[in-house]
C-alpha angles and dihedrals in degrees: 000000000000117000108243089214095056124106091235091058094046096049089046092053093043092049093047092044095051093046090046089051093051088047090052093051092046091047089051092050093051092047093049091044094050092044091053093045091053096046091048091051092050092045093054093045094055092043090054094046089047093054091049090051091046087054090054093048092049093051093049102035093093094071122098092229107068087188085079087069090061094045091051092047091050095048097045101035118047099196099176095055089053089047087242131137120215132196130177120195132182118237093268093052098263111151111242101168138359132176120206123352119348086218087077089074129053121238110285115254105149105080090134097057117117096182134068113250140175127230138167128227135181112216116208111283094358143099119271116272131212111225123196117193120201122188113219123201112202123209088252089063094249118134130224137182123222119195125189119187127194126190118237092209093108090047092049093046087053094048092047092052091045089050091051092049092047091050092048091049093047093053092046094045089050092048092050090045092053096047093040094046091047093054091041094051091042092055090044095052095040093097086053090055088051093051090048092050093047093048092052087057093055114093136158089280096057105036090134090076118093139197118266111261116205116194095236101121092226135123090271092059089050090051092048089051093047092048092049090050089052092047089051092054092044087052091054092046091050091050090049091050094045089046094048092048091050095047092045093049092047093049094049093052095073100051090043091052089050092049090047092053091045092051092046088051093048090051091053093055103103090203092069116107119244093244091055093045090055091050090046089050094054092050091048090051089052092045092053089048092051090048091055090051093049090049088050095049091048091052093048091046092051092045093049090047092046089238099113114112106246115182104207116211136152116248145142107280090192093056090048087052092049093050094047094050091052090052091051096043092096088061094056092043089059089066094037090247117152108230110202125182131197114192131175119233095256131359107172123199139170113232149087108311092201095052094046089048084057090056091053091047095049095048093045092046091048090049096049095039092058098038114093121232114288095024124115141242124206124197120194127177125180146123125282106185108300091346135093109217129197118186126185115193124188137178094224138126094295130217125273115248094243091054100050091083094056105037090095090057120103114268092001113143125172095211105024095186096051092041090054093049090052092048098252119155099188093239102091096084090041089057089049091054093046093050090047090052091048088055094047092256141105144216130224137173138215117194149145131201111268094004101079132242142271118208115194119201120187135180132168114281122232111253093206113091118234122252134194094267092055093046091055090050090050092053090052091046090052091051091051096041120135119263114275114259122193110221 
């Protein structure tokens, strides 16, 4: 169904309305023109007939017997065959001759008129008639009145038929205008739909793509050119921002490392007073936290810029998840949280083992961190079509509905005070999202306050089946994997 607020709908309605209005005016002009033409023809016909009858009356008015006037009119003018009605009156209104019913004519009341005149009359139960009255002056000086009436039934029938044809033509033309206008406007706006569809697919990761530019010279080409210029500027801005974040993070790592070393050295000095040691410990804790934030920012900046070193290899994602869960089981045991894992036999993917291990660690750490003591965390990994899917479900505090669309943003925390108390930086889920995007995947969440959360992470699955050799190499890679770091 067409959206009433769309440009396509409004243009179609406007186009059909304008065309319908033009057709109405054109039809009205035709109707008025035909009506005037028919009335003029009828008027000219009755005037001519009245003049012919007046000539007959003038030629026979000298006879003593005025009935001769009626006989001559009846012999020379066949009124019924012409669908005309004739009445001849003396100057005093006395009826001399009448053809047809006298009800066609109204009662005579214009004996003093010296001029010809026209009038209309509707006899009882009949169509309206047009009456022309012609005064006739005989050579004897006696005056007569000749009246010729003609029914307007034929004219009315023609006008009714014409009105029906015009209405039918108006409906058909409007329907054709609506359908034709819809298809015309749809084809005209199709490039705009393509531009909108293409624009929706452009994100911060594929700003190198551009709108299609057709050399048509119209407004759509100008729109495409303007959008491409805007995207180019956005791409430059994103590059500058990413480069600034990466450079700033890189430059901060060295002084933070030095500060951390100096603080650790100062804490090892036994001559330092307990009060100073407490202050130095607090500063060291914040320095470690700041170093972690800087490292995470550097990781995200490099991932977003596509500059992060990703060592792609083929391995069993399910085995990686099982191993990582075992490494993090102690973290859950400290809060008396059962950590259950359900992994398929083999879910092979092609990607960076260390980065994907970061995903598992961050999701598990997030689940354990926000699950109260005695809760539960369930991990499941398997295949769903051509996707390898990891789900982490907890029975924690949950996430408010309004916050679920923001939790993957940098530094976003639903409860800032609690997150800071728990050591959260607001970057862990952002790193998960960046790693997923770098592997052609995505991450999503389903949650309700007080009922826990379920995070779903999916990436493309490898289409090549595993063999014994690859399984052996995977076991070696797991044994030599980098230490687990909680982001």
